Structures are given as C-alpha cells and as structure tokens.
TORPA-4810 file (N, C-alpha, C, O; in nm, 3 decimals):
<nodes>
NODE_1_-5.007_3.991_-7.096_-5.124_3.907_-7.037_-5.025_3.961_-6.926_-4.903_3.977_-6.927_M
NODE_2_-5.119_3.982_-6.832_-5.053_3.989_-6.696_-5.127_3.866_-6.577_-5.244_3.830_-6.560_R
NODE_3_-5.015_3.831_-6.518_-5.050_3.786_-6.390_-5.061_3.785_-6.289_-5.008_3.884_-6.239_Y
NODE_4_-5.122_3.697_-6.193_-5.134_3.701_-6.052_-5.038_3.559_-5.979_-5.097_3.452_-5.989_Y
NODE_5_-4.928_3.553_-5.923_-4.866_3.428_-5.933_-4.863_3.403_-5.776_-4.778_3.475_-5.723_V
NODE_6_-4.919_3.336_-5.702_-4.921_3.288_-5.563_-4.866_3.162_-5.571_-4.903_3.059_-5.629_H
NODE_7_-4.707_3.207_-5.457_-4.592_3.129_-5.398_-4.647_3.116_-5.276_-4.688_3.197_-5.193_L
NODE_8_-4.639_2.924_-5.283_-4.692_2.867_-5.146_-4.502_2.833_-5.088_-4.424_2.749_-5.133_F
NODE_9_-4.480_2.940_-4.972_-4.337_2.871_-4.935_-4.364_2.803_-4.808_-4.475_2.787_-4.755_A
NODE_10_-4.205_2.750_-4.747_-4.254_2.664_-4.717_-4.152_2.745_-4.582_-4.057_2.821_-4.600_V
NODE_11_-4.201_2.706_-4.470_-4.074_2.805_-4.377_-4.088_2.721_-4.198_-4.164_2.650_-4.131_V
NODE_12_-3.979_2.780_-4.193_-3.910_2.670_-4.098_-3.875_2.761_-3.952_-3.777_2.829_-3.919_R
NODE_13_-4.023_2.722_-3.874_-4.036_2.797_-3.758_-3.986_2.719_-3.602_-4.035_2.621_-3.547_V
NODE_14_-3.857_2.819_-3.555_-3.797_2.725_-3.417_-3.883_2.765_-3.295_-3.858_2.868_-3.233_K
NODE_15_-3.999_2.673_-3.258_-4.048_2.681_-3.136_-3.934_2.628_-2.988_-3.870_2.524_-3.001_M
NODE_16_-3.924_2.691_-2.887_-3.867_2.663_-2.750_-3.984_2.695_-2.619_-4.099_2.738_-2.618_V
NODE_17_-3.910_2.659_-2.537_-3.992_2.684_-2.398_-4.103_2.587_-2.414_-4.198_2.619_-2.342_N
NODE_18_-4.127_2.472_-2.488_-4.234_2.397_-2.506_-4.239_2.261_-2.373_-4.184_2.153_-2.396_I
NODE_19_-4.300_2.284_-2.259_-4.296_2.148_-2.170_-4.405_2.069_-2.206_-4.513_2.123_-2.231_E
NODE_20_-4.390_1.926_-2.213_-4.402_1.857_-2.265_-4.411_1.752_-2.183_-4.324_1.766_-2.096_A
NODE_21_-4.492_1.622_-2.162_-4.502_1.486_-2.153_-4.416_1.383_-2.247_-4.350_1.290_-2.201_T
NODE_22_-4.430_1.420_-2.414_-4.423_1.355_-2.492_-4.427_1.416_-2.621_-4.516_1.494_-2.655_S
NODE_23_-4.319_1.376_-2.702_-4.303_1.453_-2.838_-4.445_1.490_-2.910_-4.490_1.599_-2.945_Q
NODE_24_-4.488_1.386_-2.917_-4.657_1.432_-2.982_-4.731_1.545_-2.892_-4.798_1.619_-2.965_R
NODE_25_-4.737_1.573_-2.783_-4.798_1.709_-2.698_-4.675_1.779_-2.732_-4.701_1.873_-2.808_E
NODE_26_-4.586_1.772_-2.712_-4.495_1.908_-2.787_-4.499_1.947_-2.908_-4.445_2.050_-2.949_A
NODE_27_-4.574_1.856_-2.988_-4.618_1.912_-3.129_-4.736_2.022_-3.128_-4.738_2.132_-3.183_I
NODE_28_-4.858_1.941_-3.028_-4.958_2.003_-3.027_-4.968_2.132_-2.954_-5.061_2.211_-2.973_E
NODE_29_-4.866_2.153_-2.865_-4.865_2.276_-2.776_-4.784_2.374_-2.935_-4.821_2.479_-2.987_K
NODE_30_-4.690_2.301_-2.962_-4.653_2.418_-3.063_-4.678_2.455_-3.168_-4.614_2.542_-3.226_A
NODE_31_-4.794_2.384_-3.222_-4.899_2.425_-3.283_-5.013_2.501_-3.240_-5.087_2.552_-3.324_E
NODE_32_-5.027_2.509_-3.152_-5.106_2.580_-3.032_-5.085_2.732_-3.032_-5.156_2.825_-3.069_K
NODE_33_-4.932_2.722_-2.964_-4.862_2.811_-2.903_-4.796_2.932_-3.060_-4.771_3.052_-3.052_H
NODE_34_-4.785_2.836_-3.193_-4.762_2.865_-3.300_-4.806_3.051_-3.334_-4.722_3.141_-3.344_A
NODE_35_-4.934_3.064_-3.344_-4.987_3.155_-3.402_-4.949_3.248_-3.574_-4.971_3.368_-3.593_D
NODE_36_-4.902_3.172_-3.654_-4.846_3.167_-3.757_-4.912_3.289_-3.865_-4.841_3.338_-3.952_L
NODE_37_-5.032_3.323_-3.850_-5.132_3.410_-3.893_-5.053_3.521_-3.837_-5.004_3.599_-3.919_S
NODE_38_-5.031_3.541_-3.716_-4.968_3.678_-3.681_-4.842_3.688_-3.721_-4.799_3.785_-3.782_R
NODE_39_-4.779_3.594_-3.691_-4.604_3.612_-3.697_-4.569_3.642_-3.854_-4.490_3.731_-3.883_Q
NODE_40_-4.633_3.562_-3.951_-4.610_3.623_-4.109_-4.732_3.725_-4.143_-4.770_3.672_-4.248_F
NODE_41_-4.786_3.794_-4.131_-4.888_3.902_-4.093_-4.790_4.065_-4.134_-4.803_4.162_-4.059_N
NODE_42_-4.703_4.072_-4.253_-4.583_4.169_-4.227_-4.658_4.300_-4.193_-4.588_4.372_-4.121_W
NODE_43_-4.800_4.362_-4.227_-4.806_4.513_-4.219_-4.832_4.456_-4.047_-4.750_4.518_-3.980_E
NODE_44_-4.886_4.394_-3.988_-4.875_4.357_-3.797_-4.793_4.453_-3.774_-4.687_4.463_-3.835_S
NODE_45_-4.841_4.564_-3.654_-4.695_4.647_-3.547_-4.594_4.512_-3.437_-4.485_4.527_-3.383_P
NODE_46_-4.696_4.375_-3.437_-4.704_4.279_-3.379_-4.600_4.199_-3.435_-4.530_4.132_-3.359_Q
NODE_47_-4.577_4.196_-3.584_-4.516_4.121_-3.652_-4.326_4.168_-3.578_-4.275_4.273_-3.541_H
NODE_48_-4.280_4.028_-3.587_-4.147_3.968_-3.547_-4.142_3.853_-3.598_-4.238_3.776_-3.600_T
NODE_49_-3.968_3.813_-3.668_-3.923_3.686_-3.737_-3.833_3.616_-3.609_-3.753_3.523_-3.624_A
NODE_50_-3.863_3.680_-3.486_-3.763_3.613_-3.404_-3.847_3.624_-3.267_-3.958_3.678_-3.262_T
NODE_51_-3.810_3.591_-3.205_-3.905_3.562_-3.057_-3.783_3.550_-2.893_-3.667_3.582_-2.867_G
NODE_52_-3.878_3.497_-2.835_-3.824_3.472_-2.688_-3.753_3.401_-2.658_-3.787_3.345_-2.554_G
NODE_53_-3.629_3.355_-2.710_-3.513_3.299_-2.754_-3.402_3.346_-2.676_-3.298_3.281_-2.669_G
NODE_54_-3.424_3.485_-2.602_-3.313_3.569_-2.523_-3.302_3.639_-2.620_-3.203_3.704_-2.590_G
NODE_55_-3.348_3.690_-2.763_-3.311_3.761_-2.819_-3.370_3.904_-2.799_-3.326_4.001_-2.862_D
NODE_56_-3.463_3.911_-2.716_-3.566_4.016_-2.724_-3.710_4.074_-2.805_-3.778_4.176_-2.817_G
NODE_57_-3.703_3.923_-2.853_-3.842_3.940_-2.942_-3.995_3.951_-2.815_-3.997_3.959_-2.693_G
NODE_58_-4.090_3.947_-2.905_-4.207_3.961_-2.820_-4.279_3.843_-2.813_-4.375_3.840_-2.737_T
NODE_59_-4.249_3.736_-2.885_-4.321_3.606_-2.842_-4.238_3.484_-2.761_-4.140_3.427_-2.810_D
NODE_60_-4.274_3.465_-2.675_-4.222_3.374_-2.555_-4.179_3.201_-2.616_-4.101_3.118_-2.570_P
NODE_61_-4.274_3.197_-2.743_-4.219_3.051_-2.772_-4.172_3.056_-2.889_-4.144_2.940_-2.919_Y
NODE_62_-4.143_3.138_-2.989_-4.098_3.150_-3.123_-3.961_3.196_-3.137_-3.942_3.317_-3.145_I
NODE_63_-3.853_3.107_-3.140_-3.708_3.190_-3.110_-3.657_3.210_-3.275_-3.563_3.282_-3.309_D
NODE_64_-3.722_3.148_-3.347_-3.619_3.195_-3.509_-3.734_3.148_-3.626_-3.795_3.046_-3.593_D
NODE_65_-3.762_3.190_-3.721_-3.814_3.138_-3.847_-3.751_3.213_-3.957_-3.694_3.321_-3.948_A
NODE_66_-3.773_3.123_-4.091_-3.693_3.132_-4.212_-3.754_3.100_-4.330_-3.874_3.081_-4.315_E
NODE_67_-3.716_3.087_-4.439_-3.789_3.057_-4.569_-3.712_2.916_-4.561_-3.611_2.913_-4.491_F
NODE_68_-3.736_2.845_-4.602_-3.663_2.677_-4.576_-3.639_2.642_-4.759_-3.620_2.533_-4.814_A
NODE_69_-3.646_2.748_-4.805_-3.628_2.724_-4.979_-3.671_2.628_-5.036_-3.601_2.550_-5.101_E
NODE_70_-3.847_2.616_-5.010_-3.898_2.565_-5.076_-4.028_2.616_-5.117_-4.098_2.682_-5.041_E
NODE_71_-4.064_2.585_-5.243_-4.180_2.624_-5.288_-4.253_2.562_-5.314_-4.239_2.542_-5.435_V
NODE_72_-4.387_2.474_-5.256_-4.440_2.394_-5.288_-4.577_2.351_-5.422_-4.607_2.253_-5.491_T
NODE_73_-4.618_2.471_-5.402_-4.706_2.510_-5.476_-4.731_2.607_-5.581_-4.638_2.685_-5.562_H
NODE_74_-4.801_2.656_-5.685_-4.799_2.764_-5.744_-4.956_2.779_-5.778_-5.017_2.686_-5.831_V
NODE_75_-5.026_2.921_-5.740_-5.140_2.898_-5.795_-5.105_3.057_-5.906_-5.026_3.150_-5.888_L
NODE_76_-5.200_3.031_-6.016_-5.165_3.176_-6.157_-5.309_3.220_-6.201_-5.393_3.166_-6.274_V
NODE_77_-5.308_3.321_-6.141_-5.453_3.359_-6.186_-5.434_3.493_-6.306_-5.356_3.588_-6.294_D
NODE_78_-5.501_3.475_-6.386_-5.498_3.585_-6.498_-5.536_3.703_-6.510_-5.575_3.710_-6.627_E
NODE_79_-5.549_3.809_-6.457_-5.552_3.975_-6.456_-5.653_3.972_-6.529_-5.634_3.927_-6.642_E
NODE_80_-5.787_4.015_-6.496_-5.940_4.042_-6.562_-5.989_3.920_-6.575_-6.088_3.923_-6.649_G
NODE_81_-5.953_3.764_-6.518_-6.025_3.698_-6.518_-6.104_3.642_-6.380_-6.081_3.540_-6.315_D
NODE_82_-6.214_3.757_-6.356_-6.291_3.777_-6.254_-6.332_3.624_-6.182_-6.323_3.609_-6.060_T
NODE_83_-6.375_3.519_-6.270_-6.474_3.454_-6.237_-6.328_3.317_-6.214_-6.368_3.209_-6.170_Q
NODE_84_-6.229_3.324_-6.232_-6.116_3.283_-6.190_-6.134_3.110_-6.262_-6.140_3.005_-6.198_Y
NODE_85_-6.140_3.128_-6.413_-6.201_2.992_-6.474_-6.049_2.969_-6.535_-6.019_2.851_-6.554_T
NODE_86_-5.969_3.048_-6.561_-5.794_3.023_-6.658_-5.749_3.024_-6.451_-5.630_3.057_-6.441_N
NODE_87_-5.786_3.009_-6.368_-5.676_2.988_-6.294_-5.593_2.824_-6.259_-5.652_2.721_-6.229_S
NODE_88_-5.481_2.837_-6.269_-5.417_2.686_-6.225_-5.326_2.670_-6.142_-5.227_2.743_-6.140_T
NODE_89_-5.347_2.562_-6.051_-5.254_2.547_-5.972_-5.152_2.449_-6.028_-5.184_2.357_-6.103_W
NODE_90_-5.001_2.477_-5.981_-4.954_2.414_-6.035_-4.837_2.349_-5.944_-4.781_2.430_-5.870_Y
NODE_91_-4.772_2.157_-5.934_-4.676_2.161_-5.825_-4.531_2.154_-5.823_-4.495_2.143_-5.940_G
NODE_92_-4.420_2.156_-5.734_-4.331_2.183_-5.774_-4.242_2.048_-5.835_-4.245_1.926_-5.818_N
NODE_93_-4.159_2.147_-5.918_-4.106_2.031_-6.046_-4.055_1.958_-5.969_-4.060_1.840_-6.007_P
NODE_94_-3.974_1.984_-5.811_-3.922_1.846_-5.769_-3.960_1.738_-5.690_-3.894_1.653_-5.630_D
NODE_95_-4.117_1.766_-5.706_-4.198_1.658_-5.603_-4.233_1.531_-5.749_-4.265_1.552_-5.866_C
NODE_96_-4.220_1.462_-5.708_-4.218_1.357_-5.819_-4.338_1.331_-5.890_-4.324_1.264_-5.993_R
NODE_97_-4.478_1.377_-5.853_-4.649_1.356_-5.878_-4.627_1.455_-5.926_-4.685_1.453_-6.034_E
NODE_98_-4.565_1.569_-5.912_-4.632_1.736_-5.993_-4.499_1.781_-6.086_-4.461_1.898_-6.082_S
NODE_99_-4.411_1.655_-6.193_-4.341_1.724_-6.252_-4.346_1.635_-6.388_-4.401_1.525_-6.390_H
NODE_100_-4.273_1.703_-6.519_-4.258_1.618_-6.601_-4.144_1.591_-6.619_-4.058_1.628_-6.539_D
NODE_101_-4.109_1.500_-6.760_-3.961_1.454_-6.776_-3.854_1.586_-6.791_-3.738_1.564_-6.826_A
NODE_102_-3.890_1.690_-6.770_-3.797_1.778_-6.815_-3.787_1.828_-6.668_-3.696_1.911_-6.656_E
NODE_103_-3.845_1.805_-6.569_-3.811_1.912_-6.428_-3.915_2.048_-6.403_-3.920_2.126_-6.308_G
NODE_104_-3.997_2.042_-6.530_-4.071_2.154_-6.535_-4.206_2.170_-6.449_-4.269_2.073_-6.406_E
NODE_105_-4.239_2.294_-6.431_-4.385_2.300_-6.333_-4.520_2.214_-6.455_-4.540_2.196_-6.575_W
NODE_106_-4.553_2.199_-6.382_-4.680_2.138_-6.490_-4.823_2.160_-6.367_-4.806_2.155_-6.245_I
NODE_107_-4.917_2.176_-6.414_-5.057_2.198_-6.394_-5.088_2.058_-6.267_-5.045_1.943_-6.272_P
NODE_108_-5.145_2.100_-6.199_-5.180_1.956_-6.102_-5.310_1.909_-6.146_-5.389_1.997_-6.181_M
NODE_109_-5.361_1.756_-6.152_-5.425_1.708_-6.170_-5.553_1.758_-6.020_-5.542_1.797_-5.904_K
NODE_110_-5.687_1.717_-6.134_-5.806_1.768_-6.035_-5.771_1.873_-5.956_-5.831_1.847_-5.851_G
NODE_111_-5.705_1.988_-5.938_-5.716_2.098_-5.892_-5.754_2.195_-5.915_-5.745_2.287_-5.834_A
</nodes>
C-alpha cells in the first residue's frame, strides 16, 4: 500500500523593521507583512528564505526563516482512497494529549 503523508511543520520567521507602539501592535503588523504563503511557495520565482535584514533579500520585513524542528501534526492519506475515507490525522508524540504511553504517534480524537 502507498500513502501520502502530509507533515505539518513549524517554522520560525524572524520579522524585522516592524514599527509599532506596543508588542501586540508589532505582532499584528508582522502577521500582516509576513505573507508566508508566498515565502514558502518553493516554485515561486519570488521565493526567498531571507529578506531585508541587510542580506540582499527581496522582502524588507523577513530577515530569516528556518524549520523550527517540530512537526505538530501528520495527515495520512491512502493512495486510491479518492473519498479520503481512511485518511487519518495524527498528533505529535511530544504533545501530552496526542501520544500513547510509548510516545508513539496516535490518531487524533474527533479529527
């Protein structure tokens, strides 16, 4: 049997040049400027992993981006299961709510 496994990974994106009057406003502005869909579209000619922190990148707000070494969830689809009847979500074994006693990936309830 073949499977399609979707890894939902965490990335860290360092935003720079954010002018704000409070930390909360800075968060809102960073989210607005991030455009993560474009940043992580690997086939886009505009893709860059780094940006305007003086490194010659094209984005004036993103200075650095990297995999944060965490996969939070996994979705497993079975090849040929066009109705996704057997598709299953799994939670990260490092999350208390989503692992069994052996620390193994387990199906998520209600997913």
